[in-house]
C-alpha positions in Angstrom: 61.5 8.0 25.7 62.1 4.8 24.2 64.9 3.1 22.4 65.1 1.2 18.9 67.7 -1.4 18.1 69.4 -1.3 15.1 69.5 -4.0 12.3 73.6 -3.5 12.6 75.9 -3.8 15.7 77.4 -1.4 14.8 75.3 1.5 14.8 73.9 3.7 17.7 70.7 2.8 18.9 68.5 5.6 17.8 65.9 7.2 20.4 62.8 8.6 19.6 61.4 11.3 22.0 57.7 11.3 22.3 55.9 15.1 23.0 52.8 14.9 25.3 50.4 17.5 24.0 50.9 21.0 26.3 47.5 23.0 27.3 49.3 26.1 25.9 48.8 24.5 22.0 45.4 22.7 23.2 43.7 26.1 24.5 45.1 28.1 21.5 43.9 25.7 18.8 40.5 25.7 20.7 41.0 29.0 20.3 41.1 29.3 17.2 38.7 26.9 16.3 36.1 29.2 18.1 37.1 32.4 16.1 36.3 30.6 12.8 33.3 29.2 14.3 32.2 32.8 15.4 33.7 35.7 13.1 31.9 36.1 9.9 33.1 34.3 6.2 31.4 36.3 3.3 30.9 39.7 3.3 27.2 39.8 3.4 27.6 38.1 6.9 30.5 41.0 7.6 27.9 43.1 6.5 25.4 41.8 8.4 27.3 41.7 11.9 28.3 45.2 11.5 24.2 46.4 10.7 23.7 44.0 14.3 26.4 45.1 16.2 25.3 48.8 15.7 22.3 48.9 16.6 24.3 48.8 20.3 25.2 52.2 20.4 23.2 55.0 21.0 23.3 59.2 20.0 23.5 61.1 22.9 23.3 64.4 20.9 19.6 65.9 21.3 20.4 67.6 17.9 20.7 64.5 15.4 17.9 62.3 17.5 14.9 63.2 15.3 17.3 62.5 12.6 18.7 59.3 13.8 15.2 57.8 15.5 14.8 56.1 12.2 18.5 54.8 11.8 17.9 51.9 14.3 14.9 50.4 11.8 16.9 51.1 9.1 20.4 48.8 10.2 17.5 46.1 11.0 16.3 46.3 7.3 19.7 46.4 6.4 20.7 43.3 8.6 17.5 41.4 6.9 19.4 42.5 3.0 22.1 41.0 3.8 20.8 37.5 4.8 18.6 37.4 1.6 21.6 38.8 -0.5 23.5 35.6 0.9 20.5 33.3 0.9 21.6 29.6 1.3 18.0 27.6 1.8 16.6 26.4 5.2 19.2 28.1 7.4 18.4 30.9 5.8 14.3 30.8 6.2 14.9 30.7 9.9 17.3 33.4 10.3 15.0 35.2 7.9 12.2 34.6 10.7 14.2 35.4 13.4 15.2 39.0 11.9 11.8 39.6 10.4 10.1 39.0 14.5 13.1 41.2 15.5 11.8 44.0 13.1 8.9 43.9 14.0 9.6 44.2 17.4 12.1 47.3 16.8 9.4 48.7 14.9 6.4 48.7 17.2 8.8 49.9 19.8 10.2 53.0 17.9 7.0 54.2 16.3 4.8 52.1 18.0 5.8 52.8 21.7 5.1 49.6 21.9 7.3 47.5 24.3 7.2 43.9 24.8 10.7 43.2 25.0 14.0 45.0 26.4 15.4 46.6 23.7 18.2 44.7 24.2 16.8 41.7 23.7 15.6 42.9 20.3 19.3 43.6 19.0 20.5 40.1 20.2 17.9 38.6 18.3 19.5 40.7 14.6 22.7 39.5 15.7 21.7 36.1 16.3 19.6 36.1 13.0 23.0 37.3 11.2 25.1 34.5 12.8 22.6 31.5 12.7 22.6 32.5 8.3 26.7 32.2 8.9 28.4 30.4 10.9 25.2 28.4 13.4 25.8 25.5 11.6 29.6 25.0 11.6 29.0 25.6 15.6 26.6 22.5 16.2 28.5 20.4 14.3 31.8 21.6 16.4 29.9 20.7 19.3 28.7 17.5 17.9 32.2 16.6 17.6 33.4 17.6 20.8 30.5 15.3 22.3 
């Protein structure tokens, strides 16, 4: 608390209160920044995120398994198509390479019964490819500013 003297003697002194930033406000600010970095912002990014996220779910119904065996590769093509529709230059080229590699590994695992990596890492690669195309550079700039 600081008291400033007024130029005239008849006025009351002005009291200036300085608030210290609360931990709650700084945490909320950090959380909102992280959510803006991680969450998709455009319709094609939302489609790619949802396609990559749906790969993690399995169908346990024995009658539907022959039909849904093709679902994961189709979702992989959907993620790839979403990235192609949202083409942003060099970062999209990197995302396409990541998703194409994951798609090849998924096709080998689904149709060739050749499992080179655990399946969850392949699904994570699809998700990372979609995230890289949409929001990775925001995250990278956020880390550079904080350092």
